[in-house]
Structures are given as C-alpha cells and as structure tokens.
C-alpha positions in Angstrom: -88.2 -4.5 -27.2 -91.1 -3.7 -29.6 -93.7 -5.9 -28.0 -96.0 -4.1 -25.5 -96.2 -5.8 -22.1 -99.8 -6.6 -21.2 -99.3 -7.7 -17.6 -96.5 -7.4 -15.1 -96.0 -10.0 -12.4 -94.3 -8.7 -9.3 -92.9 -11.8 -7.5 -90.0 -10.0 -5.9 -89.3 -11.2 -2.4 -91.2 -14.5 -2.9 -89.7 -17.9 -2.8 -90.2 -20.9 -5.0 -92.8 -21.9 -6.2 -94.6 -18.6 -5.9 -93.0 -16.8 -8.9 -94.1 -19.6 -11.3 -97.6 -19.8 -9.7 -98.1 -16.1 -10.1 -96.8 -16.2 -13.7 -99.2 -19.0 -14.4 -102.2 -17.0 -13.0 -101.1 -14.0 -15.2 -100.9 -16.1 -18.3 -104.4 -17.5 -17.6 -105.7 -14.0 -17.5 -104.5 -12.8 -20.9 -105.2 -13.8 -24.5 -102.9 -15.7 -26.8 -100.3 -13.4 -28.3 -100.1 -11.1 -25.2 -96.8 -10.4 -23.5 -96.1 -10.8 -19.8 -93.2 -9.6 -17.7 -92.2 -11.5 -14.6 -89.9 -9.8 -12.0 -88.5 -12.1 -9.3 -85.7 -12.1 -6.8 -85.6 -15.9 -6.0 -82.5 -17.4 -7.5 -84.5 -20.5 -8.5 -86.5 -18.4 -10.9 -83.5 -18.1 -13.1 -84.0 -21.8 -14.1 -87.7 -22.3 -13.1 -89.3 -19.6 -15.2 -87.5 -20.5 -18.5 -88.2 -24.2 -17.9 -91.9 -23.6 -17.2 -92.1 -21.3 -20.2 -90.7 -24.0 -22.5 -92.8 -26.8 -21.0 -96.0 -24.7 -21.5 -95.1 -23.9 -25.1 -94.8 -20.1 -24.5 -92.1 -18.0 -26.1 -89.3 -16.5 -24.0 -88.7 -13.0 -25.5 -86.2 -11.8 -23.0 -84.4 -12.8 -19.8 -82.4 -10.3 -17.9 -80.6 -10.0 -14.5 -80.1 -6.6 -13.0 -78.7 -6.8 -9.5 -80.9 -9.1 -7.4 -83.8 -8.9 -9.9 -84.5 -11.5 -12.5 -86.8 -10.3 -15.3 -88.5 -12.6 -17.8 -90.6 -11.5 -20.7 -92.8 -14.1 -22.3 -95.5 -14.3 -25.0 -98.5 -16.6 -24.5 -99.1 -18.7 -27.6 
C-alpha cells in the first residue's frame, strides 16, 4: 500500500465497543487525508469497523485478517 500510516490503533484483546471507540479517538487526533490502521482481535470488529467507517464517510483502504488479528486501514476525509 502506497499510503503512509499516520497512526496505529492497537485494540487487540479489547471487546466491543472499545475498538471502535479507540478508532474514533485516533481519527479525531489526525487531519483529513491521514491514514489510520486499526488492529483488533474482537470478531465483532470485522463488521463494526467497516460499518462505522462507512457511516462516518471515511474511506476503507484495506481490510485484512491474519490469524486472530483483524487489520483495517482507513483514510479520514
């Protein structure tokens, strides 16, 4: 991926709604156009993070699953 990640959110080991809440805090801390990566292990994140991203009008650049870790890369608009 060519976009440089500005901030990484480590939500591994946390249950819903914490991954979304931490992602929201991270997005609030960066400027429009910046890229954030969220790493979570909560299975609910697989649907919660993409839904939240869409609802907020952000751009989902990438969504991956590697073992128990779900990784989402989004761009703040």
